[in-house]
C-alpha positions as CSV (number, residue, x, y, z in Angstrom):
1,M,94.0,-3.8,-37.7
2,Q,91.5,-6.5,-38.8
3,T,93.0,-6.4,-42.3
4,R,96.5,-7.1,-41.0
5,K,95.2,-9.9,-38.8
6,R,93.4,-11.5,-41.8
7,Q,96.6,-11.2,-43.8
8,E,98.7,-12.9,-41.1
9,T,96.0,-15.6,-40.7
10,G,96.0,-16.1,-44.5
11,A,99.8,-16.3,-44.6
12,A,99.8,-18.9,-41.8
13,A,97.1,-20.9,-43.5
14,G,99.1,-20.8,-46.8
15,K,102.3,-21.9,-45.0
16,K,100.4,-24.8,-43.4
17,A,98.8,-25.8,-46.8
18,R,102.2,-25.8,-48.4
19,R,103.6,-28.1,-45.7
20,S,100.7,-30.6,-46.1
21,F,100.4,-30.5,-49.9
22,K,100.0,-33.8,-51.6
23,P,99.6,-34.6,-55.3
24,K,96.0,-34.7,-56.4
25,V,94.6,-38.3,-56.3
26,S,93.7,-39.4,-59.8
27,R,91.9,-42.5,-61.1
28,L,95.2,-44.0,-62.0
29,I,96.3,-44.5,-58.4
30,C,95.5,-47.6,-56.4
31,P,94.5,-47.4,-52.7
32,A,98.0,-48.3,-51.5
33,A,99.8,-45.7,-53.6
34,R,102.0,-43.4,-51.5
35,A,102.6,-39.7,-52.2
36,A,106.4,-39.3,-52.7
37,R,109.0,-37.5,-54.8
38,M,110.3,-39.3,-57.8
39,P,113.3,-41.5,-56.8
40,G,116.5,-41.3,-58.7
41,V,117.5,-44.9,-58.4
42,I,115.5,-48.1,-58.6
43,Q,116.9,-51.6,-58.0
44,P,114.9,-54.0,-60.3
45,M,112.7,-56.7,-58.8
46,L,114.2,-60.1,-59.7
47,A,112.5,-63.5,-60.2
48,T,113.3,-66.9,-58.8
49,L,114.1,-69.7,-61.2
50,V,111.7,-72.7,-61.0
51,D,111.6,-76.0,-62.8
52,D,108.1,-76.3,-64.3
53,P,105.3,-74.1,-65.7
54,F,102.0,-74.1,-63.8
55,S,98.5,-72.8,-63.9
56,N,96.9,-70.9,-61.1
57,P,94.1,-68.2,-61.0
58,E,96.1,-66.2,-58.5
59,W,99.0,-65.6,-60.9
60,I,99.5,-63.8,-64.1
61,F,101.8,-64.9,-66.9
62,E,103.8,-63.0,-69.5
63,T,106.7,-63.4,-71.9
64,K,110.3,-63.4,-70.6
65,W,111.8,-61.1,-73.1
66,D,115.3,-61.8,-74.4
67,G,117.0,-58.5,-74.1
68,F,118.4,-56.0,-71.7
69,R,116.4,-55.1,-68.6
70,A,116.0,-51.3,-68.4
71,M,114.3,-48.8,-66.0
72,C,112.9,-45.9,-67.9
73,F,112.8,-42.5,-66.0
74,V,110.3,-40.2,-67.8
75,Q,110.3,-36.4,-67.1
76,N,108.5,-33.9,-69.2
77,G,108.5,-35.9,-72.3
78,S,112.2,-37.0,-72.0
79,A,113.2,-40.6,-71.3
80,R,116.3,-41.9,-69.6
81,F,117.2,-45.7,-69.7
82,V,119.2,-47.2,-66.8
83,S,120.4,-50.9,-66.7
84,R,120.1,-53.2,-63.7
85,N,123.6,-52.2,-62.6
86,Q,122.8,-48.5,-62.9
87,L,124.5,-47.8,-66.2
88,D,122.9,-45.1,-68.4
89,M,122.0,-46.8,-71.7
90,T,120.1,-44.0,-73.3
91,H,122.7,-43.0,-75.8
92,Q,123.0,-46.6,-77.1
93,Y,119.3,-46.7,-78.3
94,P,118.4,-43.5,-80.2
95,E,115.4,-45.4,-81.6
96,L,113.8,-45.0,-78.2
97,V,114.1,-41.2,-78.0
98,G,110.4,-40.8,-78.4
99,V,109.4,-43.1,-75.5
100,G,108.8,-40.2,-73.1
101,K,106.3,-38.5,-75.4
102,Q,104.2,-41.7,-75.5
103,V,103.7,-41.7,-71.7
104,D,100.7,-39.6,-70.5
105,A,102.4,-38.3,-67.4
106,K,104.9,-35.6,-66.5
107,E,106.9,-38.0,-64.4
108,A,106.9,-41.8,-64.4
109,I,109.2,-44.7,-63.8
110,L,108.7,-47.7,-66.1
111,D,110.2,-51.2,-65.9
112,G,110.8,-53.1,-69.1
113,E,113.2,-54.8,-71.5
114,I,115.0,-53.4,-74.5
115,V,114.7,-56.0,-77.2
116,A,116.0,-56.3,-80.8
117,L,113.6,-57.9,-83.3
118,D,114.6,-59.7,-86.5
119,R,112.8,-59.4,-89.8
120,D,110.2,-61.8,-88.7
121,G,109.5,-59.8,-85.5
122,M,111.2,-62.3,-83.2
123,P,113.5,-61.3,-80.3
124,R,117.1,-62.0,-81.0
125,F,119.6,-61.3,-78.2
126,Q,122.5,-61.5,-80.7
127,L,121.2,-58.5,-82.6
128,L,121.9,-56.3,-79.5
129,Q,125.5,-57.3,-79.3
130,P,126.8,-54.6,-81.7
131,R,125.5,-52.0,-79.2
132,V,127.5,-53.4,-76.3
133,G,130.3,-51.0,-75.2
134,R,129.5,-48.5,-78.0
135,K,130.0,-44.9,-76.8
136,K,130.7,-42.9,-80.0
137,K,127.6,-41.4,-81.6
138,S,128.9,-42.1,-85.1
139,D,129.3,-45.8,-84.2
140,I,125.8,-46.1,-82.9
141,E,124.3,-44.2,-85.8
142,A,126.0,-46.7,-88.1
143,L,124.0,-49.5,-86.5
144,L,120.6,-47.9,-87.0
145,G,118.3,-50.0,-89.1
146,K,120.3,-53.2,-88.5
147,A,117.6,-54.4,-86.1
148,K,114.2,-53.2,-84.9
149,I,114.7,-51.9,-81.3
150,V,111.6,-52.0,-79.1
151,Y,111.1,-51.3,-75.4
152,F,108.6,-53.8,-74.0
153,V,107.1,-52.3,-70.8
154,F,105.7,-54.5,-68.1
155,D,105.5,-52.4,-65.0
156,L,104.8,-48.9,-63.6
157,L,106.5,-48.0,-60.4
158,Y,105.9,-44.2,-60.1
159,V,103.6,-41.7,-61.7
160,D,103.1,-38.0,-61.1
161,G,103.8,-37.7,-57.4
162,Y,102.9,-41.3,-56.4
163,D,105.0,-44.3,-55.6
164,L,103.0,-47.4,-56.8
165,M,105.4,-50.1,-55.5
166,S,103.0,-51.0,-52.7
167,C,100.1,-51.6,-55.2
168,S,99.6,-55.0,-56.6
169,V,101.1,-55.9,-59.9
170,V,97.7,-56.1,-61.6
171,E,96.9,-52.6,-60.3
172,R,100.2,-51.3,-61.6
173,K,99.8,-52.9,-65.0
174,A,96.2,-51.4,-65.2
175,A,97.6,-48.0,-64.5
176,L,100.4,-48.5,-67.0
177,E,97.9,-49.4,-69.7
178,R,96.0,-46.2,-69.1
179,I,99.0,-43.9,-69.5
180,L,100.9,-45.7,-72.2
181,R,100.4,-44.9,-75.9
182,P,102.0,-47.8,-77.7
183,A,104.2,-47.1,-80.7
184,S,106.4,-49.1,-83.1
185,F,109.3,-48.6,-80.7
186,M,107.4,-49.2,-77.4
187,K,104.9,-52.0,-76.6
188,L,103.0,-53.0,-73.6
189,S,104.0,-56.5,-72.5
190,E,100.7,-58.3,-72.4
191,H,99.8,-60.9,-69.8
192,I,97.2,-63.6,-69.2
193,V,95.6,-64.7,-66.0
194,G,95.8,-68.2,-64.6
195,E,96.6,-70.3,-67.7
196,G,100.3,-70.6,-67.4
197,E,100.8,-74.1,-68.9
198,A,99.0,-73.2,-72.1
199,F,100.9,-69.9,-72.3
200,F,104.2,-71.7,-71.8
201,A,103.3,-74.1,-74.6
202,Q,103.0,-71.1,-76.9
203,I,106.3,-69.7,-75.7
204,E,108.0,-73.0,-76.6
205,K,106.3,-73.2,-79.9
206,F,107.8,-69.8,-81.0
207,H,111.2,-70.6,-79.4
208,L,111.2,-67.7,-77.0
209,E,113.4,-67.6,-73.9
210,G,110.8,-68.3,-71.3
211,M,107.9,-67.2,-69.2
212,M,107.4,-64.9,-66.2
213,A,104.9,-65.8,-63.5
214,K,103.8,-63.1,-61.1
215,R,101.6,-63.4,-58.1
216,A,98.7,-61.1,-58.9
217,A,98.6,-59.6,-55.5
218,S,102.4,-59.0,-55.3
219,H,104.0,-55.7,-54.4
220,Y,107.2,-54.5,-56.1
221,V,110.3,-55.2,-54.0
222,Q,113.8,-54.1,-55.0
223,R,115.4,-57.5,-54.6
224,R,114.9,-61.1,-55.8
225,S,111.5,-62.5,-54.7
226,S,109.5,-65.8,-54.9
227,D,106.4,-63.6,-55.9
228,W,108.0,-63.4,-59.3
229,L,109.0,-66.7,-60.9
230,K,110.8,-67.5,-64.2
231,V,110.5,-70.7,-66.3
232,K,113.0,-71.1,-69.1
233,T,112.5,-73.0,-72.3
234,V,116.3,-73.5,-72.7
235,E,118.9,-73.7,-69.9
236,R,120.8,-70.3,-69.9
237,S,123.2,-68.6,-67.5
238,E,125.2,-65.5,-67.2
239,V,128.9,-66.4,-66.4
240,V,132.1,-64.6,-65.6
241,V,134.8,-64.7,-68.3
242,A,138.0,-65.5,-66.4
243,G,140.4,-66.7,-69.2
244,Y,140.7,-68.1,-72.7
245,T,142.6,-71.0,-74.2
246,A,144.9,-71.1,-77.2
247,P,143.3,-71.9,-80.6
248,R,143.5,-75.4,-82.0
249,G,143.8,-76.4,-85.7
250,S,142.3,-73.8,-88.1
251,R,140.6,-71.9,-85.2
252,S,141.8,-68.3,-84.9
253,H,142.2,-65.9,-82.0
254,F,141.3,-68.3,-79.1
255,G,139.9,-71.7,-78.6
256,A,137.4,-71.4,-75.7
257,L,136.4,-69.0,-72.9
258,V,137.1,-70.3,-69.4
259,V,134.1,-69.2,-67.3
260,G,132.9,-69.3,-63.8
261,L,130.3,-68.3,-61.2
262,Y,130.6,-66.9,-57.7
263,R,129.7,-68.7,-54.5
264,D,130.5,-67.1,-51.1
265,R,132.5,-64.3,-53.0
266,E,134.8,-67.0,-54.6
267,L,134.9,-67.7,-58.3
268,H,134.3,-71.3,-59.2
269,Y,135.0,-72.8,-62.6
270,V,132.0,-74.1,-64.5
271,A,132.9,-74.5,-68.2
272,H,135.0,-74.1,-71.3
273,V,132.8,-72.3,-73.9
274,G,134.0,-72.8,-77.4
275,G,130.7,-72.9,-79.4
276,G,128.6,-70.1,-80.7
277,F,131.4,-68.0,-82.2
278,N,132.1,-66.8,-85.8
279,Q,135.2,-65.1,-87.1
280,R,133.8,-61.6,-86.3
281,T,132.9,-62.5,-82.7
282,L,136.1,-64.4,-82.2
283,A,138.1,-61.3,-83.3
284,G,135.9,-58.9,-81.3
285,M,136.2,-60.9,-78.1
286,H,139.9,-61.4,-78.5
287,K,140.5,-57.7,-78.8
288,L,138.3,-56.9,-75.9
289,M,140.1,-59.4,-73.6
290,Q,143.6,-58.2,-74.2
291,Q,143.3,-55.3,-71.8
292,L,142.3,-57.7,-69.0
293,R,145.2,-60.2,-69.2
294,T,146.7,-61.2,-65.9
295,K,149.2,-63.9,-64.7
296,Q,147.1,-65.1,-61.8
297,S,144.1,-67.4,-62.1
298,P,141.0,-65.7,-60.6
299,F,139.4,-69.0,-59.6
300,V,139.5,-70.3,-56.0
301,D,140.7,-73.6,-57.4
302,T,142.6,-73.3,-60.7
303,P,141.0,-75.6,-63.3
304,K,142.8,-77.9,-65.7
305,T,142.4,-76.5,-69.3
306,N,142.4,-78.4,-72.6
307,E,145.0,-76.0,-74.1
308,P,147.4,-73.4,-72.7
309,V,145.4,-70.6,-71.0
310,Q,145.6,-66.9,-70.7
311,W,144.0,-65.7,-67.4
312,L,141.9,-62.6,-67.3
313,K,140.7,-60.2,-64.6
314,P,137.1,-61.2,-64.0
315,K,135.5,-58.1,-65.5
316,L,133.4,-59.5,-68.5
317,V,130.0,-61.2,-68.3
318,A,128.8,-63.5,-71.0
319,E,125.5,-65.3,-71.5
320,V,125.6,-68.9,-72.5
321,K,123.0,-71.6,-73.2
322,F,123.7,-75.3,-72.3
323,S,122.0,-78.7,-72.1
324,E,122.2,-79.3,-68.3
325,W,124.2,-79.1,-65.1
326,T,126.5,-82.0,-64.3
327,A,126.8,-83.5,-60.8
328,D,130.0,-81.5,-60.2
329,D,128.3,-78.1,-61.0
330,H,129.7,-77.8,-64.5
331,L,127.8,-76.8,-67.7
332,R,127.3,-79.5,-70.3
333,H,127.6,-78.4,-74.0
334,P,127.8,-74.6,-73.3
335,V,127.3,-72.2,-76.3
336,F,128.2,-68.5,-76.3
337,I,125.2,-66.2,-76.9
338,G,126.6,-62.8,-76.2
339,L,128.1,-60.3,-73.8
340,R,126.1,-58.6,-71.1
341,E,127.0,-55.1,-69.9
342,D,123.9,-54.8,-67.7
343,K,125.2,-57.2,-65.0
344,R,128.2,-57.0,-62.8
345,P,130.4,-60.1,-62.5
346,A,129.8,-60.3,-58.7
347,Q,126.1,-60.7,-59.5
348,C,126.8,-63.9,-61.5
349,R,126.2,-66.6,-58.8
350,F,125.0,-70.2,-58.8
351,E,121.3,-70.0,-59.3
352,L,119.5,-72.9,-57.8
353,Q,116.4,-74.0,-59.6
354,R,113.6,-74.3,-57.1
355,A,110.7,-76.7,-57.3
356,T,107.6,-75.0,-58.6
357,E,105.4,-77.0,-56.3
358,K,107.1,-75.8,-53.1
359,L,106.7,-72.1,-54.1
360,V,103.2,-72.2,-55.7
361,G,101.5,-74.9,-53.6
362,K,100.6,-78.4,-54.7
363,G,96.9,-77.9,-54.3
364,R,96.8,-74.9,-56.6
365,R,98.6,-76.4,-59.6
366,K,96.8,-78.0,-62.5
367,S,97.5,-81.7,-63.1
Protein backbone atom coordinates (compact mmCIF):
# COMPACT_ATOMS: atom_id res chain seq x y z
CA MET A 1 0.00 0.00 0.00
CA GLN A 2 2.80 2.36 0.92
CA THR A 3 4.62 1.43 -2.30
CA ARG A 4 1.57 2.30 -4.39
CA LYS A 5 1.19 5.61 -2.56
CA ARG A 6 4.85 6.46 -3.22
CA GLN A 7 4.38 5.62 -6.91
CA GLU A 8 1.30 7.87 -7.18
CA THR A 9 3.08 10.66 -5.33
CA GLY A 10 6.11 10.27 -7.62
CA ALA A 11 3.91 10.33 -10.74
CA ALA A 12 2.16 13.48 -9.54
CA ALA A 13 5.48 15.13 -8.76
CA GLY A 14 6.80 14.17 -12.21
CA LYS A 15 3.70 15.60 -13.88
CA LYS A 16 4.10 18.84 -11.91
CA ALA A 17 7.78 19.01 -12.82
CA ARG A 18 6.99 18.57 -16.51
CA ARG A 19 4.45 21.42 -16.35
CA SER A 20 6.92 23.76 -14.67
CA PHE A 21 9.98 22.76 -16.73
CA LYS A 22 12.13 25.63 -17.93
CA PRO A 23 15.37 25.50 -19.91
CA LYS A 24 18.47 25.49 -17.77
CA VAL A 25 19.84 28.98 -17.27
CA SER A 26 23.29 29.32 -18.80
CA ARG A 27 25.98 31.97 -18.67
CA LEU A 28 24.83 33.18 -22.10
CA ILE A 29 21.49 34.45 -20.83
CA CYS A 30 20.97 38.01 -19.60
CA PRO A 31 18.69 38.66 -16.59
CA ALA A 32 15.81 39.79 -18.82
CA ALA A 33 15.85 36.65 -21.01
CA ARG A 34 12.51 34.86 -21.11
CA ALA A 35 11.98 31.10 -21.37
CA ALA A 36 10.05 30.46 -24.58
CA ARG A 37 9.68 28.19 -27.56
CA MET A 38 11.52 29.19 -30.69
CA PRO A 39 9.29 31.51 -32.78
CA GLY A 40 8.75 30.69 -36.43
CA VAL A 41 8.49 34.28 -37.67
CA ILE A 42 10.42 37.42 -36.74
CA GLN A 43 9.78 40.90 -38.11
CA PRO A 44 13.13 42.72 -38.21
CA MET A 45 13.77 45.79 -36.11
CA LEU A 46 14.17 48.80 -38.42
CA ALA A 47 16.17 51.98 -37.96
CA THR A 48 15.18 55.64 -38.25
CA LEU A 49 17.06 57.77 -40.79
CA VAL A 50 18.90 60.79 -39.32
CA ASP A 51 20.90 63.59 -40.85
CA ASP A 52 24.23 63.65 -39.00
CA PRO A 53 26.66 61.27 -37.28
CA PHE A 54 27.21 61.80 -33.56
CA SER A 55 29.24 60.57 -30.60
CA ASN A 56 27.69 59.41 -27.34
CA PRO A 57 28.91 56.92 -24.69
CA GLU A 58 25.40 55.49 -24.38
CA TRP A 59 25.35 54.33 -28.00
CA ILE A 60 27.21 51.73 -30.03
CA PHE A 61 28.12 52.11 -33.70
CA GLU A 62 28.60 49.57 -36.48
CA THR A 63 28.74 49.32 -40.27
CA LYS A 64 25.53 49.54 -42.28
CA TRP A 65 26.13 46.63 -44.64
CA ASP A 66 25.11 46.96 -48.27
CA GLY A 67 23.26 43.70 -48.87
CA PHE A 68 20.06 41.82 -48.10
CA ARG A 69 18.76 41.75 -44.53
CA ALA A 70 18.22 38.15 -43.44
CA MET A 71 17.00 36.38 -40.32
CA CYS A 72 18.80 33.08 -39.82
CA PHE A 73 16.92 30.27 -38.03
CA VAL A 74 19.37 27.65 -36.76
CA GLN A 75 18.16 24.20 -35.72
CA ASN A 76 20.47 21.26 -35.06
CA GLY A 77 23.23 22.52 -37.33
CA SER A 78 20.94 23.54 -40.19
CA ALA A 79 20.42 27.18 -41.18
CA ARG A 80 17.39 28.75 -42.88
CA PHE A 81 17.54 32.34 -44.19
CA VAL A 82 14.40 34.49 -44.38
CA SER A 83 14.12 38.00 -45.86
CA ARG A 84 12.44 40.95 -44.18
CA ASN A 85 9.26 40.23 -46.17
CA GLN A 86 9.33 36.55 -45.12
CA LEU A 87 10.71 35.02 -48.33
CA ASP A 88 12.92 31.95 -47.91
CA MET A 89 16.33 32.87 -49.34
CA THR A 90 18.23 29.74 -48.33
CA HIS A 91 18.40 28.14 -51.77
CA GLN A 92 19.87 31.30 -53.33
CA TYR A 93 23.00 31.20 -51.18
CA PRO A 94 24.48 27.67 -51.06
CA GLU A 95 27.75 29.25 -49.86
CA LEU A 96 26.03 29.74 -46.48
CA VAL A 97 25.03 26.11 -45.96
CA GLY A 98 27.60 25.74 -43.17
CA VAL A 99 26.40 28.67 -41.05
CA GLY A 100 24.36 26.48 -38.71
CA LYS A 101 27.38 24.37 -37.83
CA GLN A 102 29.30 27.49 -36.77
CA VAL A 103 26.74 28.34 -34.09
CA ASP A 104 27.31 26.74 -30.69
CA ALA A 105 23.61 26.15 -29.97
CA LYS A 106 20.91 23.65 -30.90
CA GLU A 107 18.45 26.43 -31.66
CA ALA A 108 19.12 30.09 -32.36
CA ILE A 109 17.79 33.06 -34.32
CA LEU A 110 20.39 35.42 -35.75
CA ASP A 111 19.86 38.80 -37.39
CA GLY A 112 22.29 39.91 -40.06
CA GLU A 113 22.97 40.89 -43.65
CA ILE A 114 23.89 38.75 -46.65
CA VAL A 115 26.65 40.64 -48.47
CA ALA A 116 28.65 40.09 -51.67
CA LEU A 117 32.30 41.13 -51.49
CA ASP A 118 34.46 42.03 -54.47
CA ARG A 119 38.09 40.97 -54.98
CA ASP A 120 39.23 43.73 -52.65
CA GLY A 121 36.89 42.54 -49.90
CA MET A 122 34.51 45.48 -50.28
CA PRO A 123 30.69 45.10 -50.23
CA ARG A 124 29.09 45.50 -53.64
CA PHE A 125 25.30 45.36 -53.82
CA GLN A 126 25.43 44.94 -57.60
CA LEU A 127 27.18 41.58 -57.16
CA LEU A 128 24.04 40.24 -55.48
CA GLN A 129 21.84 41.12 -58.45
CA PRO A 130 22.40 37.90 -60.45
CA ARG A 131 20.84 35.99 -57.52
CA VAL A 132 17.59 37.97 -57.58
CA GLY A 133 14.68 35.85 -58.72
CA ARG A 134 16.82 32.74 -59.32
CA LYS A 135 15.06 29.50 -58.38
CA LYS A 136 16.72 26.81 -60.48
CA LYS A 137 19.55 25.03 -58.72
CA SER A 138 21.60 24.91 -61.92
CA ASP A 139 21.29 28.70 -62.41
CA ILE A 140 22.48 29.37 -58.87
CA GLU A 141 25.34 26.88 -59.11
CA ALA A 142 26.54 28.68 -62.24
CA LEU A 143 26.96 31.84 -60.15
CA LEU A 144 29.19 30.24 -57.51
CA GLY A 145 32.58 31.90 -57.36
CA LYS A 146 31.42 35.09 -59.09
CA ALA A 147 31.44 36.91 -55.74
CA LYS A 148 32.34 36.08 -52.16
CA ILE A 149 29.10 35.67 -50.20
CA VAL A 150 29.32 36.45 -46.47
CA TYR A 151 26.69 36.57 -43.74
CA PHE A 152 27.51 39.45 -41.38
CA VAL A 153 25.76 38.76 -38.06
CA PHE A 154 24.93 41.65 -35.73
CA ASP A 155 22.28 40.32 -33.32
CA LEU A 156 21.06 37.26 -31.42
CA LEU A 157 17.32 37.11 -30.67
CA TYR A 158 16.85 33.57 -29.40
CA VAL A 159 19.05 30.75 -28.13
CA ASP A 160 18.28 27.30 -26.74
CA GLY A 161 14.94 27.95 -25.07
CA TYR A 162 15.37 31.64 -24.33
CA ASP A 163 13.96 34.74 -26.01
CA LEU A 164 16.60 37.49 -25.72
CA MET A 165 14.64 40.37 -27.24
CA SER A 166 14.12 42.00 -23.84
CA CYS A 167 17.87 42.00 -23.20
CA SER A 168 19.90 45.05 -24.15
CA VAL A 169 21.65 45.06 -27.52
CA VAL A 170 25.07 44.94 -25.84
CA GLU A 171 24.01 41.86 -23.83
CA ARG A 172 22.67 40.19 -26.98
CA LYS A 173 25.85 40.94 -28.89
CA ALA A 174 27.98 39.58 -26.03
CA ALA A 175 25.96 36.36 -26.06
CA LEU A 176 26.27 36.22 -29.86
CA GLU A 177 30.03 36.52 -29.69
CA ARG A 178 30.21 33.56 -27.27
CA ILE A 179 28.24 31.14 -29.46
CA LEU A 180 29.54 32.22 -32.88
CA ARG A 181 32.54 30.58 -34.49
CA PRO A 182 33.41 32.95 -37.36
CA ALA A 183 34.28 31.44 -40.74
CA SER A 184 35.11 32.73 -44.21
CA PHE A 185 31.38 32.79 -45.03
CA MET A 186 30.13 34.20 -41.70
CA LYS A 187 31.48 37.13 -39.72
CA LEU A 188 30.53 38.92 -36.54
CA SER A 189 29.63 42.55 -37.28
CA GLU A 190 31.92 44.42 -34.91
CA HIS A 191 30.93 47.62 -33.11
CA ILE A 192 32.56 50.44 -31.20
CA VAL A 193 31.23 52.33 -28.17
CA GLY A 194 30.65 56.07 -28.14
CA GLU A 195 32.90 57.34 -30.95
CA GLY A 196 30.38 57.59 -33.76
CA GLU A 197 31.86 60.57 -35.57
CA ALA A 198 35.31 59.01 -35.90
CA PHE A 199 33.71 55.74 -37.00
CA PHE A 200 31.61 57.51 -39.63
CA ALA A 201 34.74 59.19 -41.02
CA GLN A 202 36.19 55.73 -41.63
CA ILE A 203 32.94 54.58 -43.25
CA GLU A 204 33.15 57.50 -45.65
CA LYS A 205 36.84 56.89 -46.33
CA PHE A 206 36.12 53.36 -47.55
CA HIS A 207 33.00 54.43 -49.50
CA LEU A 208 30.66 52.19 -47.50
CA GLU A 209 26.89 52.68 -47.45
CA GLY A 210 26.57 54.13 -43.99
CA MET A 211 26.61 53.66 -40.23
CA MET A 212 24.18 52.15 -37.73
CA ALA A 213 23.83 53.72 -34.28
CA LYS A 214 22.14 51.65 -31.57
CA ARG A 215 21.26 52.77 -28.07
CA ALA A 216 23.30 50.42 -25.87
CA ALA A 217 20.38 49.73 -23.50
CA SER A 218 17.81 49.18 -26.28
CA HIS A 219 15.62 46.09 -26.50
CA TYR A 220 14.75 44.39 -29.80
CA VAL A 221 11.33 45.48 -31.09
CA GLN A 222 9.76 44.09 -34.26
CA ARG A 223 9.11 47.49 -35.87
CA ARG A 224 10.90 50.73 -36.74
CA SER A 225 12.40 52.44 -33.70
CA SER A 226 14.38 55.57 -32.79
CA ASP A 227 16.60 53.37 -30.59
CA TRP A 228 18.29 52.32 -33.82
CA LEU A 229 19.42 55.09 -36.17
CA LYS A 230 21.03 55.03 -39.60
CA VAL A 231 23.29 57.63 -41.15
CA LYS A 232 24.02 57.26 -44.87
CA THR A 233 27.12 58.39 -46.72
CA VAL A 234 25.14 58.68 -49.98
CA GLU A 235 21.43 59.40 -50.44
CA ARG A 236 19.66 56.15 -51.33
CA SER A 237 16.08 55.00 -51.52
CA GLU A 238 14.05 51.92 -52.41
CA VAL A 239 11.40 52.88 -54.98
CA VAL A 240 8.50 51.22 -56.76
CA VAL A 241 8.90 50.67 -60.51
CA ALA A 242 5.61 51.80 -62.07
CA GLY A 243 6.52 52.24 -65.73
CA TYR A 244 9.25 52.73 -68.31
CA THR A 245 9.74 55.13 -71.19
CA ALA A 246 10.65 54.42 -74.80
CA PRO A 247 14.37 54.49 -75.64
CA ARG A 248 15.91 57.52 -77.28
CA GLY A 249 18.76 57.58 -79.85
CA SER A 250 21.07 54.58 -79.62
CA ARG A 251 19.57 53.41 -76.32
CA SER A 252 18.00 49.94 -76.46
CA HIS A 253 15.06 48.31 -74.62
CA PHE A 254 13.88 51.35 -72.62
CA GLY A 255 14.87 54.90 -71.77
CA ALA A 256 14.16 55.27 -68.05
CA LEU A 257 12.20 53.69 -65.23
CA VAL A 258 9.31 55.75 -63.90
CA VAL A 259 9.32 55.26 -60.14
CA GLY A 260 7.38 56.29 -57.07
CA LEU A 261 6.84 56.01 -53.34
CA TYR A 262 3.73 55.43 -51.27
CA ARG A 263 2.07 57.94 -48.99
CA ASP A 264 -1.28 57.14 -47.37
CA ARG A 265 -1.55 54.01 -49.56
CA GLU A 266 -1.31 56.11 -52.74
CA LEU A 267 1.64 55.91 -55.13
CA HIS A 268 3.32 59.24 -55.86
CA TYR A 269 5.79 59.88 -58.68
CA VAL A 270 9.36 60.72 -57.58
CA ALA A 271 11.67 60.27 -60.58
CA HIS A 272 12.72 59.04 -64.01
CA VAL A 273 15.71 56.72 -63.50
CA GLY A 274 17.83 56.34 -66.62
CA GLY A 275 21.36 56.10 -65.25
CA GLY A 276 23.18 53.08 -63.85
CA PHE A 277 22.28 50.58 -66.59
CA ASN A 278 24.41 48.64 -69.06
CA GLN A 279 23.26 46.51 -71.99
CA ARG A 280 22.89 43.42 -69.81
CA THR A 281 20.81 45.11 -67.11
CA LEU A 282 18.72 46.98 -69.69
CA ALA A 283 17.85 43.68 -71.38
CA GLY A 284 17.21 41.89 -68.09
CA MET A 285 14.95 44.62 -66.70
CA HIS A 286 13.03 44.92 -69.98
CA LYS A 287 12.33 41.19 -70.04
CA LEU A 288 11.25 41.19 -66.40
CA MET A 289 8.86 44.11 -66.90
CA GLN A 290 6.93 42.64 -69.83
CA GLN A 291 4.76 40.44 -67.62
CA LEU A 292 3.67 43.52 -65.62
CA ARG A 293 2.45 45.71 -68.49
CA THR A 294 -0.85 47.51 -67.92
CA LYS A 295 -2.82 50.32 -69.60
CA GLN A 296 -3.54 52.21 -66.39
CA SER A 297 -1.13 54.49 -64.58
CA PRO A 298 -0.68 53.26 -60.98
CA PHE A 299 0.12 56.79 -59.73
CA VAL A 300 -2.46 58.84 -57.83
CA ASP A 301 -1.55 61.71 -60.17
CA THR A 302 -0.27 60.62 -63.58
CA PRO A 303 3.11 62.30 -64.19
CA LYS A 304 4.30 63.80 -67.45
CA THR A 305 7.03 61.68 -69.03
CA ASN A 306 9.84 62.76 -71.33
CA GLU A 307 9.03 59.97 -73.83
CA PRO A 308 6.04 57.66 -74.52
CA VAL A 309 5.49 55.46 -71.47
CA GLN A 310 4.47 51.89 -70.78
CA TRP A 311 2.79 51.61 -67.37
CA LEU A 312 3.42 48.63 -65.12
CA LYS A 313 1.69 46.97 -62.23
CA PRO A 314 3.61 48.19 -59.16
CA LYS A 315 5.26 44.89 -58.26
CA LEU A 316 9.00 45.57 -58.60
CA VAL A 317 11.23 47.38 -56.09
CA ALA A 318 14.49 49.02 -57.16
CA GLU A 319 17.19 50.71 -55.14
CA VAL A 320 18.53 54.01 -56.43
CA LYS A 321 21.08 56.55 -55.28
CA PHE A 322 20.58 60.28 -55.86
CA SER A 323 22.05 63.67 -55.00
CA GLU A 324 19.18 65.21 -53.05
CA TRP A 325 15.43 65.65 -52.63
CA THR A 326 13.87 68.60 -54.47
CA ALA A 327 11.31 70.92 -52.90
CA ASP A 328 8.49 69.06 -54.68
CA ASP A 329 9.55 65.62 -53.32
CA HIS A 330 11.38 64.40 -56.42
CA LEU A 331 14.78 62.71 -56.61
CA ARG A 332 17.56 64.71 -58.24
CA HIS A 333 20.03 62.77 -60.47
CA PRO A 334 18.81 59.26 -59.57
CA VAL A 335 20.96 56.27 -60.58
CA PHE A 336 19.83 52.64 -60.64
CA ILE A 337 21.72 50.34 -58.25
CA GLY A 338 19.72 47.14 -58.41
CA LEU A 339 16.49 45.28 -57.71
CA ARG A 340 15.37 44.29 -54.24
CA GLU A 341 13.25 41.20 -53.68
CA ASP A 342 13.47 41.50 -49.90
CA LYS A 343 11.03 44.41 -49.69
CA ARG A 344 7.39 44.66 -50.70
CA PRO A 345 6.29 47.65 -52.82
CA ALA A 346 3.86 48.76 -50.09
CA GLN A 347 6.84 49.15 -47.75
CA CYS A 348 8.42 51.76 -50.04
CA ARG A 349 7.24 54.97 -48.42
CA PHE A 350 8.55 58.49 -48.12
CA GLU A 351 11.16 58.30 -45.36
CA LEU A 352 11.63 61.58 -43.59
CA GLN A 353 15.14 62.28 -42.41
CA ARG A 354 14.99 63.18 -38.73
CA ALA A 355 17.28 65.64 -36.98
CA THR A 356 19.88 63.69 -35.02
CA GLU A 357 19.85 66.30 -32.28
CA LYS A 358 16.15 65.79 -31.55
CA LEU A 359 16.53 62.01 -31.13
CA VAL A 360 19.87 61.84 -29.36
CA GLY A 361 19.81 65.02 -27.30
CA LYS A 362 21.82 68.18 -27.80
CA GLY A 363 23.70 67.86 -24.53
CA ARG A 364 25.04 64.40 -25.33
CA ARG A 365 26.49 65.12 -28.75
CA LYS A 366 30.08 66.04 -29.33
CA SER A 367 30.73 69.42 -30.86
